[in-house]
VOTI-60493 format. One line per 10 residues: for each residue x, y, z of N, C-alpha, C. Coordinates in steps of 0.2 Angstrom, whole numbers. Example, Ala and Ser with C-alpha at 12.3 -4.5 7.8 and 13.67 -1.06 7.14 Angstrom:
# VOTI-60493
66:-28:39:62:-22:39:66:-16:39 | 64:-11:35:68:-5:36:64:0:39 $
This chain:
# VOTI-60493
444:473:783:447:478:777:448:485:779 | 453:486:777:457:493:779:456:499:772 | 453:504:776:450:509:769:456:515:770 | 457:519:765:462:524:764:458:528:761 | 457:536:766:451:542:762:456:548:763 | 454:552:759:457:558:759:455:562:766 | 459:566:768:457:571:772:454:577:770 | 448:579:773:443:583:770:445:590:775 | 442:595:771:443:602:775:437:603:779 | 435:606:784:429:606:789:425:611:786 $
428:616:782:424:621:779:420:620:772 | 420:612:770:417:610:764:410:612:765 | 407:613:759:399:613:760:395:609:762 | 391:610:767:387:605:770:381:602:765 | 380:605:761:374:604:755:375:598:753 | 380:593:751:381:587:747:385:582:752 | 384:583:759:388:578:762:383:574:767 | 382:568:767:377:564:769:380:558:773 | 377:554:778:379:548:780:372:544:779 | 374:537:778:368:533:776:370:526:782 $
367:523:785:367:519:790:362:512:788 | 364:508:787:362:502:785:364:494:790 | 358:493:794:359:486:797:354:481:796 | 356:477:792:351:473:788:350:467:792 | 346:462:786:344:456:790:348:451:793 | 356:451:791:360:446:794:362:448:800 | 361:453:802:363:456:809:369:456:811 | 373:458:807:381:456:808:384:463:811 | 380:469:810:382:475:814:380:480:810 | 382:487:809:381:493:807:386:494:801 $
384:497:796:387:499:790:385:506:790 | 392:510:790:391:517:791:395:520:785 | 393:526:780:397:528:776:395:535:776 | 400:539:774:399:547:774:401:547:765 | 396:550:762:396:550:755:396:558:752 | 398:559:747:398:568:745:394:567:739 | 389:570:738:385:570:733:384:576:728 | 392:580:728:392:587:725:393:586:717 | 394:578:714:394:577:707:389:573:705 | 388:571:699:382:566:697:383:559:701 $
390:556:701:391:550:702:392:552:711 | 390:549:716:393:550:723:400:547:724 | 402:551:729:409:547:731:410:547:737 | 412:540:738:413:537:745:418:540:749 | 417:544:753:423:548:758:425:544:763 | 422:540:766:422:534:772:418:530:775 | 420:526:778:416:520:779:419:516:785 | 414:513:789:415:508:795:410:504:796 | 412:497:798:408:493:800:409:492:808 | 403:493:811:404:491:818:400:486:821 $
402:480:822:398:475:824:394:475:829 | 387:472:829:384:472:834:386:471:840 | 386:472:847:387:469:854:383:463:854 | 386:457:856:382:451:857:375:451:860 | 375:456:865:369:456:869:364:461:864 | 365:465:860:362:467:856:359:464:850 | 363:460:847:362:454:843:357:450:844 | 358:447:849:354:443:851:347:445:853 | 347:451:856:339:455:857:336:455:851 | 341:458:846:337:461:839:334:454:835 $
339:448:836:337:442:834:330:439:837 | 330:439:844:324:436:848:318:441:846 | 319:448:843:313:452:843:310:451:835 | 313:446:831:311:445:825:305:440:826 | 303:438:831:298:433:833:294:436:839 | 289:435:839:284:439:844:286:433:851 | 287:439:856:286:435:863:285:440:868 | 287:438:874:284:442:881:288:449:881 | 283:453:883:285:459:885:288:463:880 | 285:463:874:287:464:868:290:471:866 $
285:475:867:284:482:868:289:486:871 | 290:483:877:295:486:880:303:485:878 | 303:479:877:309:477:874:311:481:868 | 306:482:863:308:485:857:311:491:859 | 308:496:863:308:502:864:315:502:867 | 317:498:871:324:499:874:329:496:868 | 328:491:864:332:489:857:334:494:855 | 327:499:852:328:505:847:333:510:850 | 332:511:856:337:516:860:345:514:859 | 346:507:860:351:503:861:355:505:854 $
350:503:849:353:503:843:354:511:839 | 351:516:843:352:523:841:358:525:844 | 361:521:849:367:524:852:373:520:849 | 371:514:846:376:511:841:377:516:836 | 371:517:832:372:521:827:377:528:828 | 375:530:832:379:537:835:387:535:835 | 388:529:838:394:528:838:399:526:832 | 394:524:828:396:522:821:398:529:817 | 393:534:818:394:540:815:401:543:817 | 402:543:824:408:547:828:413:543:824 $
414:536:824:420:533:822:422:535:813 | 417:536:810:416:538:802:419:544:802 | 415:549:806:417:556:804:426:557:806 | 427:553:812:434:553:814:439:551:808 | 438:546:805:441:544:799:442:551:793 | 437:553:792:436:558:787:439:565:789 | 441:566:797:444:572:800:439:577:799 | 433:575:800:427:580:799:422:580:806 | 420:585:807:414:586:814:407:585:810 | 403:583:814:396:582:813:392:589:809 $
394:595:810:392:600:808:394:601:800 | 396:597:796:400:597:790:394:593:787 | 390:588:789:385:584:786:378:588:786 | 376:585:780:369:589:780:363:584:784 | 363:578:782:359:573:785:361:567:785 | 357:561:790:358:555:790:351:551:787 | 354:546:784:349:542:780:349:535:784 | 344:534:790:345:528:793:340:523:792 | 342:517:790:337:512:788:334:509:794 | 337:508:799:334:506:804:334:498:803 $
333:495:810:332:486:809:325:484:809 | 324:481:802:317:478:802:316:472:808 | 310:474:810:307:468:814:302:463:811 | 299:468:807:293:465:804:292:468:798 | 290:464:793:289:467:786:282:463:783 | 277:466:783:270:463:782:267:467:776 | 269:469:772:266:475:766:260:473:764 | 258:465:765:252:463:762:246:464:768 | 248:466:775:244:469:779:245:476:782 | 248:479:777:248:486:777:253:490:781 $
258:485:784:264:488:789:270:485:787 | 275:489:790:282:487:790:285:490:796 | 290:487:799:291:490:807:301:491:806 | 303:496:806:310:497:806:312:501:813 | 316:499:817:317:502:825:324:506:823 | 324:511:829:331:513:829:330:521:832 | 325:523:834:324:529:838:328:536:834 | 325:537:829:328:542:825:328:551:830 | 325:551:834:324:557:837:330:557:843 | 331:551:845:337:549:851:344:550:845 $
344:548:839:350:548:836:351:555:833 | 345:560:831:346:567:830:349:571:837 | 348:569:842:350:572:848:357:570:849 | 358:565:848:367:561:851:370:565:846 | 368:565:840:373:567:835:373:575:832 | 368:579:833:366:585:830:366:585:823 | 364:581:820:363:579:813:356:579:813 | 352:581:807:346:579:804:346:572:802 | 340:569:804:339:561:804:334:561:799 | 334:556:794:329:554:789:328:546:790 $
324:544:792:321:537:794:315:536:791 | 312:529:792:305:527:791:304:528:783 | 309:525:779:308:526:771:303:521:769 | 300:516:772:296:510:769:290:512:769 | 288:515:775:281:516:776:277:518:772 | 280:524:769:275:528:764:273:524:758 | 278:521:756:278:516:749:272:510:751 | 273:508:758:266:503:759:260:507:759 | 259:512:762:253:516:762:250:517:755 | 255:518:750:253:519:743:251:513:740 $
250:507:742:250:500:739:255:496:738 | 262:499:740:268:495:736:270:491:742 | 277:487:740:279:483:745:284:485:750 | 285:492:749:289:494:753:298:493:753 | 297:488:748:303:485:748:304:481:740 | 311:481:736:317:484:738:315:491:737 | 320:496:740:320:501:738:327:504:737 | 332:501:735:338:502:733:338:501:726 | 333:499:722:333:499:713:333:507:711 | 330:511:714:330:518:712:338:521:711 $
341:519:718:348:522:719:352:517:712 | 352:510:712:354:506:708:355:510:700 | 348:512:698:347:516:693:352:521:692 | 351:525:696:356:532:697:362:530:697 | 365:525:701:373:524:700:375:519:695 | 372:515:694:374:509:689:371:508:682 | 365:512:681:363:512:674:368:513:668 | 367:509:663:371:509:657:369:507:651 | 372:509:646:370:506:638:369:500:639 | 372:495:643:372:487:642:366:486:648 $
364:480:647:357:477:651:362:474:657 | 361:476:663:363:475:669:358:472:674 | 361:468:678:357:466:684:362:468:691 | 359:470:695:362:471:702:360:467:707 | 364:463:709:362:457:715:364:461:722 | 360:462:725:362:462:734:360:456:738 | 365:453:739:364:447:744:366:450:751 | 361:451:754:362:451:761:358:444:765 | 356:445:770:351:441:774:345:437:768 | 343:443:765:337:443:761:343:445:753 $
340:441:747:342:442:742:338:448:738 | 341:453:735:337:456:730:340:457:723 | 336:458:717:339:461:712:336:466:709 | 340:471:705:338:476:701:338:474:694 | 333:475:691:335:474:682:335:481:680 | 342:481:676:344:488:672:343:488:665 | 338:487:662:339:488:654:342:491:652 | 344:493:645:348:500:642:343:505:642 | 338:503:640:333:508:637:326:503:639 | 322:504:647:317:500:648:315:502:654 $
311:497:656:308:499:663:311:496:668 | 314:501:674:318:496:679:314:493:684 | 316:488:685:311:482:690:316:480:695 | 313:478:701:317:475:707:312:471:710 | 316:466:715:312:462:719:317:458:723 | 312:456:728:316:452:732:316:445:729 | 322:441:729:321:434:727:320:429:731 | 322:430:738:320:425:742:328:426:748 | 329:420:750:334:420:755:341:423:751 | 346:426:755:353:428:753:357:422:759 $
359:425:763:363:421:769:359:420:775 | 353:422:775:350:421:782:350:413:784 | 347:409:779:346:402:782:353:400:783 | 358:401:779:365:397:779:368:401:785 | 366:407:787:369:409:793:366:407:800 | 359:406:799:356:402:805:358:395:805 | 358:391:801:362:384:801:368:384:804 | 373:387:803:379:387:804:380:389:810 | 376:395:812:376:397:819:374:391:825 | 369:387:823:365:382:827:370:376:828 $
373:375:824:377:369:823:384:370:824 | 388:375:823:394:376:824:395:382:828 | 391:386:830:392:391:834:396:398:832 | 396:398:826:399:405:822:392:409:818 | 394:415:817:389:418:813:388:416:808 | 393:416:803:392:414:796:397:409:794 | 395:406:788:401:402:784:405:406:780 | 411:407:783:417:411:779:419:408:773 | 417:412:769:420:409:762:415:403:759 | 410:402:762:406:394:761:410:389:761 $
415:389:766:418:383:768:416:377:768 | 410:378:774:407:372:777:402:369:771 | 399:374:767:395:373:762:399:368:757 | 404:370:756:410:366:750:411:359:753 | 411:359:759:412:352:762:406:347:761 | 400:350:760:396:346:759:393:344:752 | 388:340:751:384:338:744:377:340:745 | 376:343:739:369:346:738:364:341:738 | 359:340:741:353:335:742:348:337:737 | 347:334:730:344:336:726:336:338:728 $
333:330:731:326:330:734:324:337:738 | 331:338:744:328:345:747:329:351:743 | 333:352:739:335:356:734:328:358:731 | 325:353:727:319:354:724:313:356:729 | 313:354:735:307:355:739:307:362:739 | 314:366:742:315:372:745:313:377:739 | 314:375:731:313:380:726:305:379:725 | 302:374:726:294:374:726:291:379:731 | 295:381:734:291:386:739:287:391:735 | 280:393:736:277:398:732:280:404:732 $
283:407:736:285:413:735:291:414:730 | 296:408:729:299:409:724:297:409:717 | 291:406:717:288:405:709:284:412:708 | 283:415:712:279:421:714:281:427:708 | 277:430:704:281:436:700:282:442:704 | 286:446:703:286:453:705:280:458:702 | 280:463:707:282:465:713:282:461:720 | 287:460:724:286:456:729:292:458:732 | 290:456:739:296:458:745:295:452:750 | 300:451:753:300:445:759:304:448:765 $
307:441:769:310:443:775:310:438:779 | 312:438:787:313:434:792:307:432:793 | 301:436:791:294:434:792:292:425:789 | 295:424:783:295:417:780:301:414:782 | 307:417:780:313:412:779:317:414:785 | 316:408:789:319:408:796:320:400:799 | 324:399:803:327:392:805:317:389:806 | 313:391:809:308:387:811:305:385:804 | 305:389:798:302:387:792:307:381:790 | 313:383:791:319:377:788:317:371:791 $
316:370:798:314:364:801:309:361:798 | 303:365:797:298:361:794:300:358:786 | 305:360:784:306:358:776:310:350:779 | 314:353:782:318:346:784:313:341:787 | 308:340:790:306:336:794:305:329:790 | 304:329:784:305:323:781:311:322:778 | 316:325:780:323:322:777:328:323:785 | 326:318:790:330:319:797:337:316:797 | 340:312:791:345:310:792:351:313:788 | 349:317:785:354:322:782:360:325:786 $
367:326:783:372:327:787:371:336:787 | 373:338:793:372:347:793:376:349:788 | 382:346:787:386:350:779:383:349:773 | 379:344:772:373:343:766:368:348:767 | 367:350:772:360:355:772:363:361:771 | 368:363:774:373:370:772:373:370:764 | 377:365:761:378:365:754:371:366:751 | 365:362:753:359:364:749:356:370:750 | 359:373:756:355:380:757:359:386:752 | 365:383:752:369:388:748:367:387:740 $
366:382:737:362:379:731:356:383:731 | 351:383:737:345:387:736:346:394:734 | 350:397:738:350:404:736:353:406:729 | 358:401:728:360:404:721:354:401:715 | 352:395:715:348:394:710:340:398:711 | 339:399:716:333:404:717:334:412:714 | 340:415:714:340:420:712:342:420:706 | 346:415:702:348:414:695:341:412:690 | 336:408:695:330:406:691:326:413:690 | 326:416:695:322:423:693:323:427:689 $
333:427:689:335:433:684:334:430:676 | 335:424:676:334:420:669:326:422:666 | 322:420:671:316:421:671:312:427:669 | 315:433:672:312:440:671:316:444:668 | 322:444:668:327:448:662:332:443:659 | 329:440:654:332:434:649:339:438:644 | 338:445:643:342:448:639:347:451:644 | 349:450:650:354:453:653:360:451:651 | 365:456:650:372:456:648:378:455:652 | 376:457:659:381:456:664:377:457:672 $
380:454:676:378:454:683:383:456:688 | 382:461:692:385:462:698:383:461:704 | 387:459:710:384:457:716:387:462:722 | 382:463:726:384:466:731:382:464:738 | 385:467:744:380:463:750:386:458:752 | 385:455:758:390:451:761:390:444:755 | 385:443:753:386:437:747:392:438:743 | 394:444:741:400:445:737:405:443:738 | 407:441:747:413:440:749:412:431:749 | 406:428:747:406:420:749:409:418:742 $
414:415:741:416:413:734:413:407:732 | 411:403:737:407:397:735:400:399:733 | 397:405:735:390:406:732:392:411:724 | 397:415:725:400:418:719:400:412:713 | 403:407:714:406:403:709:397:398:707 | 395:397:712:387:395:710:383:398:706 | 384:404:708:380:410:703:384:409:697 | 387:409:696:392:410:689:392:405:684 | 391:398:689:390:392:684:383:393:683 | 377:393:686:371:394:686:368:400:680 $
373:405:679:371:411:674:375:411:668 | 380:405:667:385:405:662:380:406:656 | 382:411:651:388:413:650:389:422:652 | 384:423:657:383:430:658:388:430:663 | 393:435:663:398:437:667:396:439:673 | 398:436:680:396:437:686:403:441:690 | 401:446:693:407:450:697:405:454:702 | 409:457:707:406:463:711:404:469:709 | 402:474:712:400:481:710:406:484:710 | 411:481:714:419:485:714:422:488:706 $
420:482:703:421:483:694:417:488:692 | 412:492:694:409:496:691:408:505:697 | 413:501:701:416:509:703:413:511:712 | 409:504:716:407:504:722:409:497:727 | 411:497:731:414:493:734:407:489:736 | 406:482:736:401:479:738:399:479:745 | 403:480:748:401:482:757:396:488:758 | 398:493:754:395:498:756:389:502:751 | 387:497:749:382:500:742:375:501:745 | 372:497:750:366:497:753:367:505:758 $
371:504:761:372:511:765:372:516:761 | 376:517:756:376:523:751:369:525:749 | 366:520:746:359:520:745:355:524:750 | 355:522:757:350:525:761:353:533:762 | 360:534:760:362:542:761:357:545:753 | 358:542:749:354:545:744:347:545:744 | 344:540:748:338:541:750:335:548:754 | 341:548:760:340:554:762:339:561:759 | 345:560:754:344:567:750:339:569:745 | 336:562:743:332:563:739:323:566:744 $
324:564:749:318:566:754:319:573:754 | 326:576:756:326:583:759:325:588:752 | 327:585:746:327:589:742:319:589:738 | 314:585:742:306:583:740:308:579:733 | 311:575:732:312:570:727:309:562:727 | 305:560:724:303:552:724:309:548:726 | 308:544:731:313:538:731:310:532:730 | 306:529:727:304:524:726:303:523:718 | 301:518:716:300:516:709:292:512:707 | 289:515:706:283:509:707:284:504:703 $
287:503:697:287:499:695:291:492:697 | 295:495:703:298:489:707:294:487:713 | 291:492:717:287:490:723:279:490:722 | 277:491:715:270:490:716:266:497:719 | 268:502:721:266:508:723:262:510:719 | 257:514:720:251:518:716:256:523:711 | 261:526:714:265:533:709:271:532:715 | 275:537:711:282:538:714:278:542:722 | 283:542:727:283:546:732:288:548:736 | 289:553:738:293:556:743:294:550:750 $
300:547:752:299:544:756:304:546:762 | 303:544:769:305:546:774:302:551:779 | 305:550:785:302:555:791:306:559:793 | 306:566:794:313:570:794:313:572:802 | 319:571:805:319:572:812:326:579:813 | 324:586:812:327:590:811:333:590:817 | 339:592:816:344:593:820:342:597:826 $
């Protein structure tokens, strides 16, 4: 995607410019955005997607599962990730014709390796100290731990931003479909809620990588070539997590290829493309079912994340949610590729301004909390 952004003067006030970094469950790369919060509605000034190097992606994927010499490998991966973050920031600032001294702070989500709120912990790596040293910009990181310490899920964290950015007089749902899918329920006058619905792209990406050696199913073409297998789909939808009411959150700790292999053990003869078609249907149906169950009065649905670029998935969602219109967040002012990264820029701003970043109605925490650890420039 080619972006065109205005040239900015380097004497702009630093109080309103923030960088947001997001590298999610899909492990496709780093989303970096430069955002101006000078007005009530944030303005995206520049953005850049930096793909992971094959070696770093392979190591981050490997670290999702316990292995040998894990602590040593995690620390080296955190350093490499910080260096990649610094490179993505340099490229983004270059697009905006700015230097680092124009930026107030970086909101760094980090790469999730473990997410176990039921055990009281969540782990996102990225070496924020190294990033602050490399860029000369204050870094805010580790957004999830305080919410978990307060009894919350630590996820999803984007609903507070969705409410700020997309709240309206109409009842809306915002769907973020990355590796894991989450939804934000935004009633016109009511309690904001949000939760992880289950897998987004993670199972589809893993399956096509195993069988075709590519990172993702471009536009859902391989899924379209297959046939949904009703018995397998029913088995996947019966997964207890999908039936569990919110607040809830999940990740690769549950939804990974090893889990899928267990589900397929009783279906050894399915064609690989039929499995892919069924995985796409699983993602769409698990999201649609929970939206209809938890937000029956919704008027419109907006999708962000990589799933918004999968027309097969978007068509399936539209069919399952008909007559509710389903489109991307582009229609309400923010390109779907950048919503999460902008959210973490916003969370950094909330932290520095001593404002809460969580919504207890979403995460289940005992109350609003200021999120993030600060590493000054």
